[in-house]
Backbone as CSV, one residue per row, in Angstrom:
resi,resn,N_x,N_y,N_z,CA_x,CA_y,CA_z,C_x,C_y,C_z
1,UNK,0.842,-1.058,0.051,-0.005,0.042,-0.015,0.910,1.246,0.016
2,UNK,1.934,1.236,0.787,2.902,2.473,0.730,3.535,2.706,-0.539
3,UNK,3.741,1.703,-1.381,4.387,1.785,-2.545,3.427,2.537,-3.495
4,UNK,2.150,2.062,-3.371,1.005,2.776,-4.345,0.979,4.144,-3.844
5,UNK,0.771,4.518,-2.480,0.681,5.866,-2.133,1.866,6.676,-2.582
6,UNK,2.983,6.176,-2.590,4.253,6.891,-3.086,4.268,7.286,-4.664
7,UNK,3.664,6.393,-5.253,3.782,6.537,-6.752,2.427,7.220,-7.155
8,UNK,1.444,7.308,-6.433,0.112,7.792,-6.865,0.228,9.416,-7.308
9,UNK,0.928,10.206,-6.346,1.107,11.634,-6.820,1.702,11.769,-8.204
10,UNK,2.776,10.989,-8.605,3.547,11.021,-9.767,2.523,10.729,-10.947
11,UNK,1.672,9.844,-10.655,0.635,9.400,-11.730,-0.355,10.578,-12.021
12,UNK,-0.688,11.270,-10.919,-1.681,12.390,-11.047,-0.882,13.477,-11.767
13,UNK,0.377,13.741,-11.625,1.223,14.680,-12.267,1.377,14.443,-13.782
14,UNK,0.880,13.351,-14.301,0.715,12.945,-15.700,-0.236,14.009,-16.365
15,UNK,-1.162,14.512,-15.524,-2.190,15.463,-16.182,-1.305,16.707,-16.788
16,UNK,-0.173,17.002,-16.108,0.585,18.151,-16.763,1.360,17.725,-17.975
17,UNK,1.699,16.512,-18.154,2.213,15.964,-19.313,1.322,15.797,-20.519
18,UNK,0.030,15.583,-20.076,-1.028,15.670,-21.067,-1.016,17.039,-21.793
19,UNK,-0.745,18.077,-20.912,-0.966,19.426,-21.431,0.238,19.639,-22.604
20,UNK,1.536,19.199,-22.080,2.454,19.167,-23.027,2.307,18.441,-24.368
21,UNK,1.586,17.274,-24.148,1.238,16.592,-25.519,0.247,17.276,-26.229
22,UNK,-0.688,17.976,-25.532,-1.614,18.819,-26.379,-1.024,20.003,-26.958
23,UNK,-0.177,20.537,-26.395,0.683,21.811,-26.965,1.430,21.327,-28.090
24,UNK,2.097,20.061,-28.173,2.632,19.568,-29.181,1.829,19.401,-30.425
25,UNK,0.714,18.823,-30.176,-0.072,18.397,-31.163,-0.728,19.817,-31.823
26,UNK,-0.917,20.767,-30.945,-1.638,21.916,-31.501,-0.724,22.846,-32.274
27,UNK,0.559,22.779,-31.890,1.628,23.600,-32.558,2.215,22.555,-33.820
28,UNK,1.848,21.333,-33.818,2.450,20.359,-34.870,3.994,20.213,-34.678
29,UNK,4.347,20.169,-33.423,5.861,19.990,-33.149,6.333,18.418,-33.448
30,UNK,5.479,17.720,-33.445,5.783,16.028,-33.665,6.768,15.686,-32.523
31,UNK,6.432,16.171,-31.225,7.119,15.767,-30.116,6.502,14.648,-29.190
32,UNK,5.238,14.330,-29.541,4.345,13.365,-28.706,5.150,12.170,-28.420
33,UNK,5.696,11.617,-29.418,6.331,10.224,-29.139,7.618,10.483,-28.183
34,UNK,8.380,11.559,-28.382,9.516,11.811,-27.508,9.077,12.008,-26.094
35,UNK,8.048,12.849,-25.878,7.433,13.097,-24.497,6.970,11.736,-23.847
36,UNK,6.347,10.844,-24.549,5.845,9.526,-24.331,7.133,8.721,-23.734
37,UNK,8.277,8.636,-24.654,9.304,7.855,-24.244,9.985,8.481,-23.116
38,UNK,9.987,9.837,-22.957,10.740,10.473,-21.733,9.999,10.204,-20.538
39,UNK,8.480,10.097,-20.518,7.884,9.850,-19.465,8.083,8.275,-19.063
40,UNK,7.979,7.506,-19.763,8.084,6.067,-19.530,9.421,5.627,-18.875
41,UNK,10.558,6.223,-19.615,11.786,5.936,-19.263,12.083,6.662,-17.842
42,UNK,11.583,7.738,-17.671,11.892,8.515,-16.217,11.313,7.611,-15.216
43,UNK,10.099,7.053,-15.617,9.285,6.511,-14.561,10.081,5.131,-14.066
44,UNK,10.367,4.394,-15.207,11.216,3.043,-14.841,12.460,3.372,-14.342
45,UNK,13.276,4.308,-14.918,14.679,4.486,-14.490,14.762,5.009,-13.071
46,UNK,13.831,6.087,-12.659,13.846,6.503,-11.246,13.225,5.538,-10.260
47,UNK,12.281,4.753,-10.681,11.808,3.752,-9.874,12.863,2.683,-9.417
48,UNK,13.533,2.175,-10.684,14.756,1.118,-10.461,15.767,1.813,-9.602
49,UNK,16.216,2.963,-9.828,17.520,3.568,-9.025,16.857,3.651,-7.658
50,UNK,15.729,3.956,-7.391,15.194,4.163,-5.954,15.369,2.774,-5.262
51,UNK,15.059,1.692,-5.816,15.197,0.296,-5.040,16.684,0.042,-5.176
52,UNK,17.675,0.377,-6.097,18.845,0.218,-6.096,19.634,1.015,-4.875
53,UNK,19.276,2.246,-4.853,19.909,3.003,-3.631,19.482,2.640,-2.266
54,UNK,18.212,2.181,-2.219,17.603,1.718,-0.846,18.434,0.413,-0.505
55,UNK,18.784,-0.294,-1.478,19.484,-1.720,-1.283,21.070,-1.309,-0.681
56,UNK,21.552,-0.348,-1.508,22.966,0.007,-1.086,22.947,0.797,0.432
57,UNK,21.888,1.513,0.627,21.790,2.178,1.974,21.829,1.083,3.055
58,UNK,21.178,-0.048,2.730,21.053,-1.139,3.715,22.370,-1.878,3.884
59,UNK,23.271,-2.000,2.698,24.582,-2.520,2.902,25.648,-1.701,3.727
60,UNK,25.489,-0.421,3.704,26.365,0.540,4.282,27.889,0.036,3.854
61,UNK,27.926,0.079,2.518,29.278,-0.291,2.108,29.744,0.750,0.966
62,UNK,30.778,1.395,1.167,31.365,2.447,0.307,31.842,1.725,-1.196
63,UNK,32.065,0.471,-0.946,32.516,-0.180,-2.257,31.262,-0.207,-3.170
64,UNK,30.130,-0.610,-2.605,28.878,-0.445,-3.459,28.677,0.842,-3.974
65,UNK,28.938,1.878,-3.113,28.669,3.283,-3.610,29.647,3.505,-4.802
66,UNK,30.893,3.261,-4.758,31.719,3.412,-5.934,31.381,2.721,-7.208
67,UNK,30.871,1.367,-7.009,30.418,0.602,-8.038,29.337,1.302,-8.787
68,UNK,28.272,1.867,-8.007,27.176,2.520,-8.678,27.691,3.881,-9.294
69,UNK,28.502,4.619,-8.756,28.899,5.911,-9.448,29.787,5.689,-10.589
70,UNK,30.575,4.417,-10.500,31.281,4.139,-11.689,30.379,3.727,-12.916
71,UNK,29.332,3.025,-12.622,28.295,2.787,-13.625,27.649,4.003,-14.159
72,UNK,27.310,4.840,-13.359,26.703,6.132,-13.674,27.781,6.920,-14.584
73,UNK,28.910,6.978,-14.161,29.924,7.676,-15.026,30.121,6.961,-16.553
74,UNK,30.175,5.749,-16.629,30.237,4.982,-17.881,28.903,5.407,-18.644
75,UNK,27.700,5.287,-18.059,26.643,5.613,-18.778,26.584,7.107,-19.344
76,UNK,27.154,7.963,-18.538,27.050,9.419,-18.811,28.087,9.627,-19.984
77,UNK,29.303,8.902,-20.046,30.104,8.880,-21.079,29.614,8.530,-22.496
78,UNK,28.951,7.306,-22.357,28.306,6.710,-23.395,27.236,7.754,-24.058
79,UNK,26.520,8.313,-23.184,25.385,9.286,-23.675,25.839,10.487,-24.228
80,UNK,27.011,11.132,-23.796,27.757,12.224,-24.529,28.325,11.862,-25.967
81,UNK,28.923,10.623,-25.815,29.575,10.060,-26.990,28.624,9.913,-28.189
82,UNK,27.484,9.453,-27.733,26.422,9.210,-28.834,26.019,10.337,-29.485
83,UNK,26.095,11.544,-29.015,25.720,12.872,-29.720,26.868,13.168,-30.719
84,UNK,28.070,12.737,-30.581,29.152,13.067,-31.473,29.860,11.942,-31.939
85,UNK,29.062,10.972,-32.724,29.743,9.823,-33.113,30.720,9.965,-34.055
86,UNK,30.786,11.005,-34.727,31.958,11.294,-35.807,33.114,11.844,-35.217
87,UNK,33.207,12.176,-33.780,34.333,12.680,-33.201,35.064,11.386,-32.694
88,UNK,36.453,11.208,-33.100,37.168,9.961,-32.705,37.388,10.056,-31.106
89,UNK,37.342,9.013,-30.543,37.675,8.739,-29.247,36.706,9.602,-28.254
90,UNK,35.628,9.898,-28.746,34.592,10.753,-27.908,34.072,10.118,-26.582
91,UNK,34.093,8.742,-26.677,33.610,7.938,-25.319,34.767,8.075,-24.360
92,UNK,35.979,7.794,-24.847,37.073,7.870,-23.907,37.230,9.360,-23.304
93,UNK,37.218,10.265,-24.201,37.274,11.675,-23.745,36.346,11.987,-22.819
94,UNK,34.922,11.760,-23.057,33.962,12.206,-22.333,33.851,11.422,-20.928
95,UNK,34.169,10.046,-20.989,34.000,9.222,-19.864,35.209,9.773,-18.874
96,UNK,36.406,9.942,-19.320,37.586,10.467,-18.621,37.404,11.596,-17.844
97,UNK,36.800,12.742,-18.666,36.631,13.972,-18.158,35.486,13.761,-17.114
98,UNK,34.491,13.044,-17.299,33.445,13.026,-16.250,34.026,12.445,-14.916
99,UNK,34.685,11.431,-15.139,35.124,10.600,-13.952,36.175,11.441,-13.149
100,UNK,37.063,12.141,-13.889,38.044,13.133,-13.187,37.167,14.083,-12.329
101,UNK,36.194,14.824,-13.088,35.522,15.886,-12.429,34.670,15.355,-11.179
102,UNK,34.130,14.186,-11.262,33.416,13.526,-10.103,34.195,13.237,-8.957
103,UNK,35.367,12.518,-9.498,36.385,12.089,-8.342,36.894,13.277,-7.606
104,UNK,37.379,14.259,-8.290,38.005,15.502,-7.783,37.083,16.113,-6.896
105,UNK,35.794,16.438,-7.338,34.836,17.123,-6.631,34.411,16.403,-5.221
106,UNK,34.203,15.207,-5.439,33.767,14.318,-4.191,34.864,14.331,-3.254
107,UNK,36.209,14.064,-3.775,37.348,14.059,-2.922,37.457,15.440,-2.095
108,UNK,37.270,16.522,-2.819,37.318,17.869,-1.864,36.320,17.964,-1.023
109,UNK,35.106,17.445,-1.283,34.007,17.550,-0.293,34.283,16.591,0.945
110,UNK,34.858,15.485,0.685,35.258,14.592,1.777,36.429,15.127,2.647
111,UNK,37.626,15.549,1.966,38.761,16.002,2.604,38.354,17.070,3.486
112,UNK,37.499,18.112,2.954,37.205,19.323,3.782,36.079,18.856,4.861
113,UNK,35.623,17.839,4.823,34.713,17.302,5.798,33.312,18.058,5.564
114,UNK,33.087,18.462,4.466,31.786,19.136,4.139,30.776,18.145,4.192
115,UNK,30.827,16.976,3.797,29.852,15.848,3.805,30.528,14.729,4.371
116,UNK,29.735,13.807,5.121,30.215,12.623,5.529,30.422,11.567,4.622
117,UNK,31.323,10.516,4.607,31.542,9.662,3.683,30.475,8.579,3.874
118,UNK,29.292,8.678,3.535,28.167,7.734,3.551,27.359,7.712,2.340
119,UNK,26.788,6.779,1.999,25.992,6.568,0.913,24.800,7.566,0.666
120,UNK,24.233,8.035,1.754,23.097,9.001,1.735,23.587,10.274,1.194
121,UNK,25.003,10.731,1.239,25.466,11.907,0.751,26.203,11.718,-0.672
122,UNK,26.950,10.551,-0.620,27.757,10.468,-1.807,26.941,10.149,-3.097
123,UNK,25.924,9.248,-2.926,25.024,8.814,-4.144,24.456,10.132,-4.764
124,UNK,23.774,10.767,-3.997,23.006,12.023,-4.581,23.929,12.987,-5.127
125,UNK,24.779,13.391,-4.287,25.749,14.486,-4.758,26.569,13.932,-5.827
126,UNK,27.037,12.696,-5.944,27.699,12.201,-7.128,26.894,12.105,-8.315
127,UNK,25.651,11.806,-8.203,24.628,11.914,-9.467,24.623,13.289,-9.936
128,UNK,24.566,14.339,-8.968,24.477,15.646,-9.500,25.592,15.947,-10.196
129,UNK,26.878,15.756,-9.784,28.144,16.076,-10.277,28.151,15.290,-11.740
130,UNK,27.912,13.908,-11.678,28.140,13.275,-13.053,27.109,13.660,-14.074
131,UNK,25.879,14.020,-13.588,24.724,14.588,-14.527,25.117,15.806,-15.192
132,UNK,25.532,16.892,-14.439,25.956,17.971,-14.867,27.374,18.000,-15.770
133,UNK,28.224,17.235,-15.282,29.563,17.034,-15.995,29.160,16.395,-17.419
134,UNK,28.223,15.570,-17.418,27.783,14.880,-18.593,27.320,16.182,-19.709
135,UNK,26.430,16.864,-19.055,25.726,17.981,-20.070,27.006,18.775,-20.542
136,UNK,27.976,19.304,-19.703,28.993,20.107,-19.979,29.879,19.393,-21.033
137,UNK,30.063,18.178,-20.966,30.843,17.424,-21.873,30.166,17.316,-23.257
138,UNK,28.863,17.101,-23.254,28.018,17.084,-24.560,28.151,18.334,-25.220
139,UNK,27.869,19.441,-24.533,27.838,20.706,-25.004,29.297,21.116,-25.752
140,UNK,30.192,20.781,-24.951,31.687,21.104,-25.346,31.926,20.303,-26.653
141,UNK,31.601,19.044,-26.683,32.105,18.277,-27.773,31.298,18.660,-29.072
142,UNK,29.986,18.952,-28.871,29.158,19.284,-29.975,29.667,20.562,-30.578
143,UNK,29.934,21.580,-29.690,30.438,22.914,-30.064,31.731,22.758,-30.841
144,UNK,32.630,22.136,-30.317,33.965,21.946,-31.012,33.790,21.384,-32.395
145,UNK,33.134,20.297,-32.483,32.897,19.500,-33.803,32.312,20.514,-34.665
146,UNK,31.067,21.028,-34.350,30.491,21.871,-35.229,31.096,23.071,-35.858
147,UNK,31.974,23.761,-34.873,32.637,24.841,-35.097,33.947,24.734,-36.094
148,UNK,34.676,23.490,-35.751,35.707,23.079,-36.666,35.253,22.815,-37.920
149,UNK,34.038,22.222,-38.270,33.510,21.930,-39.408,33.157,23.293,-40.225
150,UNK,32.564,24.206,-39.401,32.108,25.493,-40.141,33.332,26.390,-40.389
151,UNK,34.358,26.256,-39.514,35.574,27.351,-39.659,36.772,26.558,-40.265
152,UNK,36.569,25.411,-40.950,37.601,24.595,-41.392,38.664,25.524,-42.125
153,UNK,38.101,26.203,-43.163,39.233,27.023,-44.108,39.812,27.974,-43.232
154,UNK,39.264,28.610,-42.284,39.935,29.524,-41.321,41.018,28.702,-40.441
155,UNK,40.585,27.479,-39.977,41.710,26.822,-39.266,42.837,26.434,-40.149
156,UNK,42.485,25.928,-41.369,43.607,25.547,-42.337,44.347,26.806,-42.582
157,UNK,43.844,27.846,-42.737,44.628,29.060,-43.115,45.615,29.274,-41.787
158,UNK,45.126,29.202,-40.779,46.127,29.311,-39.565,47.282,28.391,-39.558
159,UNK,46.805,27.210,-39.801,47.866,26.065,-39.822,48.856,26.415,-40.935
160,UNK,48.428,26.864,-42.145,49.348,27.019,-43.322,50.484,28.156,-43.025
161,UNK,50.144,29.109,-42.059,51.046,30.209,-41.766,51.863,29.712,-40.441
162,UNK,51.872,28.568,-39.962,52.724,28.109,-39.079,51.976,27.959,-37.652
163,UNK,50.802,28.111,-37.379,50.095,28.022,-36.224,50.196,26.623,-35.832
164,UNK,50.068,26.231,-34.503,49.937,24.940,-34.182,48.320,24.654,-34.198
165,UNK,48.080,23.232,-34.073,46.581,23.031,-33.931,46.016,23.631,-32.864
166,UNK,46.558,23.731,-31.625,46.035,24.413,-30.547,45.676,25.882,-30.782
167,UNK,46.693,26.667,-31.360,46.632,27.901,-31.680,45.522,28.280,-32.601
168,UNK,45.559,27.336,-33.693,44.285,27.429,-34.702,43.004,27.243,-34.145
169,UNK,42.750,26.396,-33.182,41.388,26.315,-32.733,41.080,26.852,-31.378
170,UNK,41.992,27.803,-30.892,41.737,28.327,-29.557,40.540,29.235,-29.485
171,UNK,40.187,29.886,-30.642,39.007,30.774,-30.478,37.675,29.722,-30.516
172,UNK,37.775,28.615,-31.035,36.635,27.548,-31.068,36.721,26.952,-29.563
173,UNK,37.818,26.801,-29.118,37.769,26.043,-27.572,37.292,27.179,-26.646
174,UNK,37.571,28.435,-26.753,37.031,29.317,-25.816,35.485,29.502,-25.952
175,UNK,34.999,29.394,-27.407,33.503,29.541,-27.484,32.831,28.214,-26.953
176,UNK,33.501,27.102,-27.083,32.818,25.805,-26.622,32.764,25.869,-25.113
177,UNK,33.842,26.281,-24.542,33.749,26.286,-22.952,32.919,27.223,-22.288
178,UNK,32.911,28.624,-23.064,31.929,29.381,-22.458,30.358,28.867,-22.619
179,UNK,29.987,28.211,-23.774,28.844,27.742,-23.958,28.509,26.587,-23.102
180,UNK,29.404,25.805,-22.763,29.127,24.820,-21.509,29.016,25.303,-20.233
181,UNK,29.684,26.394,-19.820,29.558,26.899,-18.443,28.723,27.889,-18.110
182,UNK,28.138,28.749,-19.109,27.512,29.962,-19.004,26.049,29.434,-18.444
183,UNK,25.357,28.453,-18.826,24.209,28.093,-18.302,24.238,27.905,-16.767
184,UNK,25.210,27.026,-16.162,25.243,26.913,-14.718,25.609,28.311,-13.985
185,UNK,26.494,29.118,-14.579,26.964,30.370,-13.925,25.635,31.226,-13.800
186,UNK,24.787,31.134,-15.004,23.599,32.110,-14.892,22.620,31.507,-13.821
187,UNK,22.457,30.269,-13.724,21.609,29.591,-12.829,22.119,30.039,-11.316
188,UNK,23.498,29.846,-11.231,23.882,30.276,-9.716,23.759,31.710,-9.477
189,UNK,23.933,32.567,-10.394,23.761,33.967,-10.264,22.330,34.384,-9.821
190,UNK,21.266,33.580,-10.436,20.027,33.859,-10.167,19.418,33.140,-9.158
191,UNK,20.048,32.093,-8.393,19.405,31.268,-7.467,19.004,32.060,-6.295
192,UNK,17.702,31.828,-6.031,17.084,32.578,-4.794,16.509,33.738,-5.243
193,UNK,16.543,34.392,-6.637,15.796,35.578,-6.970,14.830,35.214,-7.897
194,UNK,15.221,34.330,-9.105,14.276,34.053,-10.114,13.846,32.734,-9.837
195,UNK,14.659,31.737,-9.281,14.035,30.418,-8.907,14.711,29.850,-7.664
196,UNK,13.985,28.922,-7.242,14.776,27.932,-6.015,15.222,26.798,-6.587
197,UNK,16.509,26.436,-6.439,17.096,25.121,-7.086,16.465,23.995,-6.176
198,UNK,16.679,22.826,-7.072,15.849,21.691,-6.606,16.312,21.078,-5.235
199,UNK,17.586,21.111,-4.960,17.839,20.637,-3.623,17.169,21.326,-2.480
200,UNK,17.179,22.713,-2.555,16.461,23.519,-1.629,14.947,23.204,-1.411
201,UNK,14.464,23.024,-2.715,13.054,22.772,-2.746,12.859,21.451,-2.043
202,UNK,13.463,20.515,-2.467,13.193,19.200,-1.908,13.315,19.106,-0.316
203,UNK,14.408,19.886,0.198,14.551,19.872,1.589,13.456,20.606,2.307
204,UNK,13.043,21.676,1.659,11.927,22.477,2.403,10.584,21.748,2.477
205,UNK,10.380,21.016,1.250,9.169,20.150,0.957,9.227,19.041,2.216
206,UNK,10.478,18.529,2.297,10.590,17.345,3.209,10.626,17.827,4.633
207,UNK,10.567,19.205,5.050,10.332,19.478,6.345,11.659,20.298,6.991
208,UNK,12.639,20.255,6.174,13.713,21.001,6.559,13.846,22.457,6.829
209,UNK,14.725,22.996,7.745,14.441,24.612,8.021,15.045,25.209,6.871
210,UNK,14.488,26.250,6.239,14.856,26.901,5.106,16.257,27.326,5.185
211,UNK,16.789,27.744,6.299,18.265,28.209,6.357,19.224,26.873,6.113
212,UNK,18.823,25.905,6.745,19.598,24.626,6.500,19.452,24.138,4.974
213,UNK,18.270,24.208,4.430,18.219,23.938,3.002,19.059,24.804,2.123
214,UNK,19.070,26.215,2.524,19.997,27.133,1.682,21.396,26.837,1.994
215,UNK,22.014,26.429,2.960,23.382,26.215,3.314,23.699,24.915,2.385
216,UNK,22.890,23.863,2.301,23.219,22.711,1.417,23.116,23.064,-0.016
217,UNK,22.221,23.857,-0.319,22.029,24.275,-1.824,23.244,25.020,-2.274
218,UNK,23.735,25.833,-1.477,25.212,26.624,-1.653,26.265,25.652,-1.865
219,UNK,26.305,24.630,-1.087,27.310,23.579,-1.355,27.199,23.065,-2.739
220,UNK,25.883,22.681,-2.987,25.750,21.813,-4.311,25.990,22.786,-5.525
221,UNK,25.623,24.095,-5.405,25.872,25.012,-6.504,27.327,25.284,-6.749
222,UNK,28.178,25.478,-5.548,29.628,25.608,-5.834,30.237,24.356,-6.181
223,UNK,29.671,23.303,-5.754,30.264,21.931,-6.183,30.166,21.695,-7.686
224,UNK,29.028,22.020,-8.164,28.817,22.020,-9.597,29.545,22.911,-10.374
225,UNK,29.727,24.110,-9.988,30.425,25.022,-10.806,31.889,24.349,-10.995
226,UNK,32.426,24.013,-9.828,33.751,23.203,-10.033,33.759,22.020,-11.007
227,UNK,32.847,21.182,-10.813,32.834,19.935,-11.499,32.519,20.303,-12.965
228,UNK,31.670,21.019,-13.351,31.408,21.472,-14.656,32.597,22.199,-15.331
229,UNK,33.390,22.956,-14.654,34.517,23.390,-15.225,35.567,22.576,-15.487
230,UNK,35.865,21.512,-14.621,36.792,20.520,-14.828,36.409,19.845,-16.084
231,UNK,35.183,19.324,-16.013,34.732,18.435,-17.219,34.880,19.128,-18.577
232,UNK,34.414,20.405,-18.545,34.447,21.193,-19.740,35.825,21.385,-20.273
233,UNK,36.677,21.741,-19.373,38.175,21.916,-19.848,38.778,20.889,-20.341
234,UNK,38.516,19.857,-19.672,39.254,18.390,-20.107,38.705,17.863,-21.328
235,UNK,37.427,18.086,-21.556,36.969,17.497,-22.677,37.445,18.403,-23.917
236,UNK,37.650,19.813,-23.712,38.161,20.649,-24.776,39.519,20.377,-25.046
237,UNK,40.326,20.197,-24.060,41.767,20.086,-24.331,41.911,18.740,-25.028
238,UNK,41.198,17.695,-24.692,41.454,16.332,-25.229,40.808,16.167,-26.682
239,UNK,39.617,16.661,-26.684,38.953,16.443,-27.993,39.390,16.915,-29.183
240,UNK,39.979,18.152,-29.078,40.253,18.933,-30.408,41.538,18.092,-30.969
241,UNK,42.245,17.553,-30.235,43.491,16.769,-30.641,43.066,15.670,-31.764
242,UNK,41.701,15.144,-31.441,41.327,14.087,-32.293,41.092,14.441,-33.859
243,UNK,41.131,15.684,-34.043,40.935,16.291,-35.336,42.347,16.289,-36.207
244,UNK,43.385,16.303,-35.276,44.794,16.679,-35.970,45.671,15.535,-35.765
245,UNK,46.555,15.554,-36.689,47.766,14.454,-36.525,48.912,15.132,-35.726
246,UNK,49.842,14.304,-35.379,50.946,15.029,-34.518,51.660,16.218,-35.307
247,UNK,51.539,16.143,-36.464,52.155,17.071,-37.240,51.231,18.455,-37.538
248,UNK,50.167,18.511,-36.848,49.238,19.676,-36.939,48.475,19.784,-38.218
249,UNK,48.176,18.604,-38.811,47.336,18.600,-39.951,46.080,18.006,-39.524
250,UNK,44.997,18.225,-40.511,43.658,17.577,-40.252,43.875,16.105,-40.467
251,UNK,43.322,15.449,-39.553,43.405,13.935,-39.642,42.489,13.516,-40.563
252,UNK,41.230,14.091,-40.677,40.324,13.872,-41.734,39.421,14.981,-41.690
253,UNK,38.739,15.187,-42.647,37.698,16.367,-42.742,36.636,16.206,-41.579
254,UNK,36.265,17.258,-40.775,35.361,17.286,-39.723,33.939,16.995,-40.375
């Protein structure tokens, strides 16, 4: 009975999804199938991960936490690489960048004793870090690929006059990194004014004091700024090399 009561509000919220489907039909956006797939996948995936996390909480094992976070990193890297299948080594680059960003961020939180080394903290915070790092990796990879393709002649001209591949694509790298980081920077700047972030909302709804919720939300925001920066920069520095030979020539047309 408790399980049904837990799921029932989510089922009622499907009425809002019906509004989205109706708007898609009205505007002929052809997004009805995507909305349906998103609803079903989110329901199945979140329900499944809920059972998995509950099981891991019962184990009280850091090893199980590491295994779960590792699986999340691999899936995040695969998801990012799917968007840029024509970029060589995209999976390795994205997965490595996300893994470093997650490990570095969580290590700082633990070393500074900002959070305790328990599954209750590491899994949700790790999931936030991995998810936002994945988005940054996807945006960076997509931007670099598209801009190198669009500006190929400009890049080749720079290479022809003696520039290294890094020098030739440096404007493209800056554009890609800014595009990946600006959304989170803007969200952080407007937190508490234009919107209340999810962690704070969840804690307040769950009964926590607003000031306690605000303090944890600040930790989350600053944590994400650091992790997204790490992921985007690593992806940028590693991925552009895939387009060039060691002699600073295009490996193949983008």
